[in-house]
C-alpha positions in Angstrom: -22.7 -46.7 1.6 -21.3 -46.7 -1.9 -17.6 -45.6 -1.9 -18.3 -43.2 -4.8 -20.7 -41.3 -2.5 -18.2 -41.3 0.3 -15.4 -40.1 -2.0 -17.9 -37.3 -3.4 -18.7 -36.3 0.2 -15.0 -36.1 1.2 -14.0 -34.1 -1.7 -17.0 -31.7 -1.2 -15.8 -31.3 2.5 -12.1 -30.8 1.6 -13.0 -28.2 -1.1 -15.2 -26.3 1.4 -12.3 -26.3 4.0 -9.6 -25.3 1.6 -11.3 -22.9 -0.7 -11.2 -19.8 1.5 -7.5 -20.5 2.2 -6.8 -20.8 -1.5 -8.9 -17.9 -2.4 -7.8 -15.4 0.2 -4.8 -13.1 -0.6 -2.6 -11.8 2.3 -3.3 -8.3 3.4 -0.7 -5.5 2.9 -1.2 -2.5 5.3 1.1 0.4 6.2 2.1 1.7 9.6 4.7 4.4 9.2 7.4 5.2 11.8 5.6 2.6 14.0 7.2 0.4 16.6 6.9 -3.4 16.5 4.2 -3.2 19.2 2.3 -0.6 17.1 2.6 -2.9 14.0 1.2 -5.8 16.0 -1.7 -3.7 17.0 -2.3 -2.7 13.4 -2.2 -6.4 12.4 -4.8 -7.1 15.0 -7.3 -5.2 12.8 -7.3 -8.2 10.5 -9.5 -11.1 10.8 -8.6 -14.4 12.5 -7.2 -16.9 10.1 -5.7 -14.2 7.8 -2.0 -13.3 7.1 -1.2 -9.8 7.0 2.1 -7.8 6.2 2.6 -4.4 8.0 5.0 -2.2 6.1 6.8 1.0 7.1 7.9 3.2 4.3 9.8 5.6 6.6 11.9 2.9 8.3 11.9 0.7 5.1 10.9 -2.5 6.9 8.0 -4.9 7.1 6.7 -7.5 9.6 4.4 -10.4 8.7 1.8 -11.9 11.0 -0.5 -14.9 11.1 -3.7 -13.9 12.8 -4.7 -16.8 15.2 -7.3 -17.1 17.7 -6.1 -16.8 21.3 -8.0 -16.8 24.6 -7.9 -14.5 27.7 -6.9 -15.8 31.1 -10.2 -14.7 32.5 -12.8 -17.1 33.7 -14.7 -17.9 31.6 -11.9 -17.5 28.8 -12.9 -15.0 25.9 -11.7 -15.4 22.4 -9.0 -12.8 21.2 -7.0 -12.2 18.3 -3.2 -13.4 18.6 -0.9 -12.0 15.7 1.9 -14.4 15.4 4.9 -12.7 13.9 7.0 -14.2 11.0 9.8 -13.1 8.9 8.7 -12.2 5.3 10.5 -13.8 2.6 10.5 -13.8 -1.3 8.5 -13.1 -3.4 6.3 -11.2 -0.9 9.4 -9.6 0.6 10.7 -8.4 -2.8 7.4 -7.1 -3.8 7.0 -4.9 -0.6 10.7 -3.8 -0.9 9.9 -2.8 -4.5 7.0 -0.8 -3.3 8.9 1.0 -0.6 11.7 1.9 -3.1 9.0 3.4 -5.4 7.6 5.4 -2.5 11.1 6.7 -1.7 11.9 8.0 -5.2 11.6 11.7 -5.7 9.1 13.1 -5.2 8.5 11.0 -2.1 5.0 9.5 -2.1 2.8 7.0 -3.8 2.0 9.6 -6.6 4.4 10.7 -9.2 3.8 13.2 -12.0 6.0 14.9 -14.6 5.5 16.7 -18.0 6.6 15.7 -21.4 6.5 17.5 -24.7 5.7 15.3 -27.7 8.3 15.7 -30.3 6.0 15.1 -33.4 4.6 18.5 -34.5 2.1 16.8 -36.8 0.3 15.1 -33.8 -2.2 16.7 -31.4 -4.6 15.5 -28.9 -7.4 14.6 -31.5 -4.9 12.2 -33.2 -4.2 10.1 -29.9 -7.5 10.4 -27.9 -8.9 7.2 -29.5 -7.4 3.8 -29.7 -5.3 3.4 -32.8 -1.6 3.6 -34.1 -1.0 7.3 -33.1 -2.1 6.4 -29.4 0.0 3.3 -29.4 3.1 5.2 -30.6 2.5 8.0 -27.9 2.3 5.4 -25.1 5.4 3.6 -26.4 7.2 6.9 -26.6 6.2 7.8 -23.0 7.3 4.3 -21.7 10.7 4.9 -23.3 11.6 8.0 -21.7 14.4 8.0 -19.1 12.2 9.1 -16.2 9.7 6.6 -17.0 12.3 3.9 -17.1 13.6 5.1 -13.8 10.0 4.5 -12.1 10.2 0.8 -13.1 12.5 0.4 -10.1 11.7 -3.2 -9.2 10.0 -5.8 -11.5 8.5 -7.3 -8.5 5.8 -4.6 -8.1 4.3 -5.5 -11.2 1.2 -7.6 -10.7 1.1 -6.4 -6.9 -2.7 -6.6 -6.7 -2.5 -10.3 -7.7 -0.1 -11.0 -4.6 -1.8 -8.8 -1.9 -5.2 -7.6 -0.9 -4.7 -3.9 -0.6 -7.6 -2.1 1.0 -6.5 1.4 0.4 -5.9 2.1 -3.3 -4.3 5.4 -2.5 -1.2 3.6 -1.2 -0.4 1.9 -4.5 2.1 3.3 -7.2 0.4 6.0 -9.4 2.2 7.8 -12.2 0.7 10.7 -14.4 2.7 11.9 -17.4 1.1 15.2 -18.8 1.8 15.2 -22.5 1.7 18.7 -24.3 1.6 18.6 -28.2 3.2 21.4 -30.4 -0.3 23.1 -30.8 -0.8 23.4 -27.0 -3.2 20.5 -26.5 -2.7 18.2 -23.8 -3.5 14.4 -22.7 -2.3 12.4 -19.7 -0.8 9.0 -19.8 -0.8 6.7 -16.7 0.8 3.4 -15.9 -1.0 0.2 -14.9 1.2 -1.9 -12.5 -1.4 -4.7 -12.2 0.2 -6.9 -14.9 3.5 -8.6 -15.2 4.9 -5.5 -17.1 3.9 -1.9 -16.9 1.3 -0.9 -19.2 1.2 2.8 -20.5 -2.3 4.0 -21.1 -4.1 7.2 -22.0 -6.1 8.4 -18.9 -9.7 9.0 -19.4 -11.1 12.5 -19.2 -7.6 14.3 -19.2 -7.7 15.6 -22.8 -7.8 19.2 -23.7 -7.4 20.8 -27.2 -5.4 24.0 -27.9 -8.6 26.1 -27.3 -8.9 24.5 -23.8 -11.9 22.5 -24.7 -12.4 19.1 -23.2 -11.9 16.2 -25.7 -14.7 13.6 -24.9 -14.1 10.0 -25.5 -17.6 9.0 -24.5 -21.0 10.9 -24.5 -21.6 13.0 -21.4 -25.1 13.1 -19.5 -24.1 16.4 -18.2 -23.9 19.8 -20.4 -20.6 20.6 -21.7 -19.5 23.9 -23.4 -16.9 24.4 -26.2 -15.6 27.4 -27.9 -13.3 28.0 -30.9 -12.5 31.7 -30.9 -9.2 33.2 -30.0 -5.8 31.7 -30.5 -5.3 27.9 -31.1 -5.0 25.3 -33.7 -7.3 26.3 -36.6 -8.1 22.6 -37.1 -9.5 22.2 -33.8 -13.2 22.8 -34.9 -13.1 20.2 -37.7 -11.3 17.7 -35.5 -13.9 18.3 -32.7 -16.9 18.1 -35.1 -15.5 14.7 -36.3 -15.1 13.4 -32.6 -18.5 14.6 -31.7 -20.2 12.8 -34.5 -18.2 9.8 -33.8 -19.9 9.8 -30.3 -23.3 10.1 -32.0 -23.8 13.9 -31.2 -26.1 15.6 -33.5 -24.2 18.8 -34.4 -25.7 21.2 -37.0 -23.7 21.8 -40.1 -21.9 25.1 -40.2 -18.9 26.7 -38.2 -19.6 28.2 -34.9 -17.5 29.7 -32.1 -19.5 28.6 -29.1 -21.4 25.3 -28.7 -23.3 23.7 -25.8 -23.7 20.0 -26.0 -26.0 18.0 -23.8 -28.4 14.9 -23.6 -32.1 15.1 -23.8 -35.0 12.7 -24.7 -34.1 13.5 -28.4 -30.6 12.2 -27.9 -27.2 13.8 -27.7 -26.9 17.1 -29.5 -25.1 20.4 -29.6 -26.5 23.9 -30.1 -25.4 27.5 -30.4 -26.2 29.0 -26.9 -25.8 32.5 -28.3 
């Protein structure tokens, strides 16, 4: 056989054997207030040939396991999972310690939230709802606040989803900053920990103007009502009109206190319901 064919066959075989190992991330699961025996049982839920870390945010510790194949002592012998424990080391250990430290910070849990008042009285929700300089200045300001900085407890947690396979997304750091503007409008900024550094981003569908109307950032396929009577920023209506037309809603010319906006075969449009 041509040696080139032999070499090609070898490379294909080697890649087929090693590709799953290269592609698979170790799993991270939690077993709070668990004994070592309970952690081992939790690890046994993972597939043979995988690596799993079992953390405990209450006792602040973690065990690592290789899930090997074992055999029962019965006749005939039956295959079983055999979790072999090992001591976690950096960088995985540092990342898990960072996660547990985040969890333990007040308020205890994976989800943190706080309220901020934005100091620039000339800015409201309509100025920051779309990507642009005002939104960028808002997210930079949020990221620079002392409480925001305190949540960046350990740099090791950044990029955590590139280090571990985490089946339960509710057990990942989550932070919401509710920003209130001078006119009473609101928007929420959240933090993305998936990169090398935290990224502060405006959270979708968390925008309200001073008349308590939702501020759409994309067309809605379900009906949405708006009203502009009562107290609130007198510029809300014109700002809303600009935003809706930016989203290709057909809004009739002329002021109105109440609007109902929806989608139909004719496209996105708004009408006076009464």
